[in-house]
C-alpha positions as CSV (number, residue, x, y, z in Angstrom):
1,M,113.2,230.7,80.2
2,F,112.5,230.2,83.9
3,P,110.6,232.5,86.4
4,R,112.5,234.2,89.1
5,R,112.6,232.5,92.5
6,Q,112.6,229.3,90.6
7,L,112.3,226.0,92.5
8,V,114.3,223.1,91.0
9,V,113.5,219.6,92.4
10,F,116.2,216.9,92.3
11,S,114.6,213.5,93.0
12,D,115.8,210.0,93.4
13,L,113.7,207.3,91.8
14,D,113.5,203.8,93.4
15,G,111.9,204.0,96.8
16,T,111.2,207.7,96.3
17,L,109.2,208.8,93.2
18,L,108.9,205.1,92.3
19,D,107.5,202.5,94.5
20,H,110.3,200.2,95.8
21,D,108.5,197.0,94.7
22,T,106.2,197.9,91.8
23,Y,108.2,200.8,90.3
24,S,104.9,202.7,89.9
25,F,104.6,206.5,90.3
26,D,100.8,206.6,90.2
27,A,100.5,207.8,93.8
28,A,102.6,210.8,92.9
29,R,100.5,212.0,89.9
30,P,98.8,214.9,91.7
31,A,102.1,216.5,92.7
32,L,103.6,215.8,89.3
33,E,100.8,217.7,87.7
34,R,101.2,220.6,90.1
35,L,104.9,220.8,89.4
36,G,104.3,220.8,85.7
37,Q,101.6,223.5,86.0
38,A,104.0,225.6,88.1
39,G,106.8,225.2,85.6
40,V,109.1,223.6,88.3
41,P,111.8,221.5,86.7
42,L,111.9,217.9,88.0
43,V,115.5,216.6,87.6
44,L,115.6,212.9,88.1
45,C,118.8,211.9,89.9
46,T,119.3,208.2,90.1
47,S,121.6,205.1,90.0
48,K,119.6,204.0,86.9
49,T,121.1,204.2,83.5
50,R,120.3,206.6,80.7
51,A,118.6,203.7,78.9
52,E,116.3,203.2,81.8
53,V,115.5,206.8,82.5
54,E,114.6,207.9,79.0
55,P,111.4,205.8,78.7
56,L,110.5,206.8,82.3
57,R,110.9,210.5,81.3
58,A,108.5,209.9,78.4
59,A,106.0,208.3,80.8
60,L,106.3,211.2,83.1
61,D,106.1,213.8,80.3
62,N,109.3,215.2,81.7
63,D,111.6,217.4,79.6
64,S,114.1,218.4,82.2
65,P,117.8,217.4,82.4
66,F,118.6,214.2,84.4
67,I,121.5,212.7,86.3
68,V,122.3,209.0,85.9
69,E,124.4,206.3,87.5
70,N,124.9,208.0,90.8
71,G,126.2,211.2,89.3
72,G,128.2,209.5,86.6
73,A,126.7,211.7,83.9
74,I,124.4,214.6,83.4
75,V,122.1,214.5,80.4
76,I,120.6,217.8,79.1
77,P,118.2,218.2,76.2
78,D,119.9,220.1,73.5
79,G,118.8,223.7,73.6
80,Y,117.2,223.4,77.1
81,F,119.5,226.2,78.5
82,S,120.2,229.4,76.6
83,V,123.5,229.9,78.5
84,E,126.6,228.0,77.2
85,I,127.3,224.6,78.8
86,D,130.9,224.8,79.9
87,A,132.0,221.2,79.7
88,A,134.9,220.4,77.4
89,A,134.2,216.6,77.6
90,S,130.5,216.9,76.7
91,E,129.1,215.2,73.6
92,R,125.9,215.3,71.7
93,S,123.8,212.2,71.2
94,E,120.2,211.9,69.9
95,G,119.2,215.4,70.8
96,M,121.0,215.3,74.2
97,V,124.1,216.9,75.6
98,I,126.0,214.3,77.7
99,V,128.3,215.6,80.4
100,P,130.3,212.7,81.7
101,L,131.6,213.1,85.3
102,G,132.4,209.5,86.3
103,D,135.0,206.9,85.6
104,P,134.5,204.4,82.7
105,Y,132.4,201.4,83.5
106,E,135.1,198.9,82.5
107,A,137.6,200.4,84.9
108,L,135.1,200.1,87.7
109,V,134.4,196.5,87.0
110,A,138.1,195.7,86.9
111,A,138.7,197.6,90.2
112,L,135.8,195.7,91.9
113,A,137.3,192.4,90.8
114,R,140.7,193.4,92.1
115,A,139.2,194.5,95.4
116,S,137.3,191.3,95.7
117,R,140.5,189.2,95.1
118,E,142.6,191.3,97.5
119,S,140.1,191.2,100.3
120,G,139.0,187.6,99.7
121,V,135.4,188.8,99.8
122,R,133.1,187.4,97.1
123,V,130.9,189.8,95.1
124,R,128.4,189.6,92.3
125,G,128.0,192.6,90.1
126,F,125.7,193.4,87.1
127,A,128.6,192.5,84.8
128,D,128.5,189.0,86.3
129,M,124.8,188.6,85.9
130,T,122.5,187.8,83.0
131,D,119.5,189.9,82.1
132,A,117.3,187.2,83.7
133,E,119.4,187.3,86.9
134,V,119.1,191.0,87.2
135,A,115.4,190.8,86.6
136,E,115.1,188.1,89.4
137,V,117.0,190.2,92.1
138,T,115.3,193.5,91.2
139,G,111.8,192.6,90.2
140,L,112.3,194.3,86.9
141,S,110.9,192.9,83.7
142,L,113.5,191.2,81.5
143,G,113.5,194.1,79.1
144,D,114.0,196.6,81.8
145,A,116.8,194.5,83.4
146,R,118.5,194.6,80.0
147,L,118.4,198.4,80.1
148,A,119.7,198.4,83.7
149,R,122.8,196.5,82.5
150,R,123.6,199.1,79.8
151,R,126.0,200.9,82.2
152,D,128.7,203.4,81.6
153,F,129.8,204.9,85.0
154,D,128.5,202.8,87.9
155,E,128.6,199.1,88.8
156,P,125.9,197.8,91.3
157,F,126.9,194.7,93.2
158,E,126.0,192.3,95.9
159,I,128.4,191.3,98.6
160,I,128.1,187.5,99.0
161,D,130.3,187.3,102.1
162,A,128.2,190.0,103.8
163,D,129.9,189.5,107.2
164,R,133.2,190.7,105.7
165,A,131.8,193.7,103.8
166,D,134.1,196.1,105.6
167,A,137.2,194.4,104.1
168,L,135.9,194.6,100.6
169,L,134.9,198.3,100.9
170,A,138.3,199.2,102.3
171,A,139.9,197.4,99.3
172,I,137.7,199.4,97.0
173,E,138.9,202.6,98.6
174,R,142.6,201.5,98.2
175,E,141.8,201.1,94.5
176,G,141.1,204.9,94.5
177,K,137.3,204.3,93.9
178,R,134.3,205.3,95.8
179,W,131.4,203.1,97.0
180,T,127.9,203.9,98.2
181,T,124.8,202.0,99.2
182,G,121.4,202.2,97.4
183,G,118.1,200.6,98.2
184,R,119.1,197.2,96.9
185,F,122.8,197.1,96.0
186,H,126.2,198.6,96.8
187,H,127.7,200.6,94.0
188,I,131.3,201.2,93.0
189,T,131.9,204.6,91.4
190,G,134.8,206.8,90.4
191,A,135.2,210.4,91.4
192,A,131.6,211.3,90.6
193,N,128.7,211.4,93.0
194,K,125.1,212.7,93.0
195,A,126.2,215.8,95.0
196,A,128.8,216.9,92.5
197,A,126.3,216.4,89.6
198,V,123.6,218.3,91.5
199,R,126.0,221.2,92.3
200,W,127.1,221.4,88.6
201,L,123.5,221.4,87.3
202,A,122.2,223.8,89.9
203,E,124.8,226.3,89.0
204,L,123.7,226.1,85.4
205,Y,120.1,226.8,86.5
206,R,121.3,229.8,88.5
207,R,123.2,231.1,85.4
208,E,120.0,230.8,83.4
209,A,117.4,231.9,85.9
210,G,119.2,233.9,88.6
211,A,117.7,233.1,92.1
212,V,117.1,229.4,92.3
213,T,116.0,227.3,95.3
214,T,117.0,223.6,95.1
215,V,115.0,220.8,96.6
216,G,116.3,217.3,97.0
217,V,114.4,214.1,97.7
218,G,115.9,210.7,98.5
219,D,115.5,207.5,100.5
220,A,118.9,205.8,100.7
221,P,122.4,206.5,102.0
222,N,123.6,207.1,98.4
223,D,121.3,210.2,98.5
224,A,122.8,211.8,101.6
225,E,125.4,213.8,99.7
226,L,122.7,215.0,97.3
227,L,120.5,216.0,100.2
228,G,123.5,217.8,101.8
229,V,124.0,220.3,99.0
230,V,120.4,221.3,98.3
231,D,118.5,224.1,100.0
232,I,115.5,222.0,101.0
233,P,116.4,218.3,101.8
234,I,113.5,215.8,102.1
235,V,114.0,212.2,103.2
236,M,111.5,209.5,102.5
237,A,110.1,207.5,105.4
238,S,111.9,204.2,105.5
239,G,113.9,202.0,107.8
240,R,117.0,204.0,106.9
241,A,115.6,207.5,107.4
242,D,117.2,208.0,110.8
243,E,120.6,207.0,109.3
244,I,120.3,209.6,106.6
245,V,119.1,212.3,109.0
246,R,122.2,211.8,111.1
247,L,124.2,212.7,108.0
248,V,121.8,215.6,107.0
249,P,120.3,216.9,110.3
250,R,118.4,219.7,108.6
251,A,116.4,217.3,106.4
252,T,112.7,216.6,107.0
253,V,111.2,213.2,106.8
254,T,107.9,212.3,105.0
255,R,105.1,210.7,107.0
256,V,104.8,207.8,104.5
257,P,107.3,206.1,102.2
258,G,107.5,206.0,98.4
259,P,105.5,207.9,95.8
260,A,102.6,208.7,98.3
261,G,105.1,210.4,100.7
262,W,106.8,212.1,97.7
263,N,103.4,213.4,96.6
264,E,102.5,214.7,100.0
265,A,105.9,216.5,100.5
266,M,105.7,218.1,97.1
267,L,102.2,219.4,97.6
268,V,103.0,220.8,101.0
269,L,106.1,222.5,99.5
270,L,104.1,224.0,96.6
271,D,101.3,225.2,98.8
272,S,103.8,227.1,101.0
273,W,105.9,228.5,98.2
274,P,105.5,232.2,97.5
């Protein structure tokens, strides 16, 4: 199905392919077209929900698998791979194969509440907010905020007592859960993360296509693990780029942030690829 020496791009969304404030990908259109012409799969790898990503994939004319909720699940179009998908817990839904990797959302919300009580640090998660409140803090439309709250494997949250954040995060770890930091929120997750999902899906591409080179693009600390497991890691220019490069020293940093930087990085990569 795929050419040999196949590139596969794993890309974060907010602040990366999508503008942090407007959520537009217009500046990345030239590179998106080149990737499509070259047959390079673009795997969206995001903290967003499946409900949020599906309309975006349609707008991007993207038919590749995607990773949602910080690695909580992998979603693969049915029939996309000819090799067997070895995942006993997978299920089929609306033409998609869903491979769950994360802990159930309800368990994460409960663990966050317990960690908040134990540490005495107040938090506000998406489960505590209305659609209108999520829209206000994210800049999303009310409809998109509603999709953002349809979560299965990851709970974004704000730390109200920010000066005592370390106590809360330690309490989350004592609950046996993971936490990470995105562009706007902290997130509580289970065993899953973006890196595990990328490794799992990259192996499936290798079984299908043979030699595969993986590219990762991200802008926030929750992308560092993803960037650490790909062959070519790219960090978007931002105030946190140095922090991510300390974690992934071999990563390169774009000259400009957001979709303009994403576009430039992809075009340079495609121009240099054999």
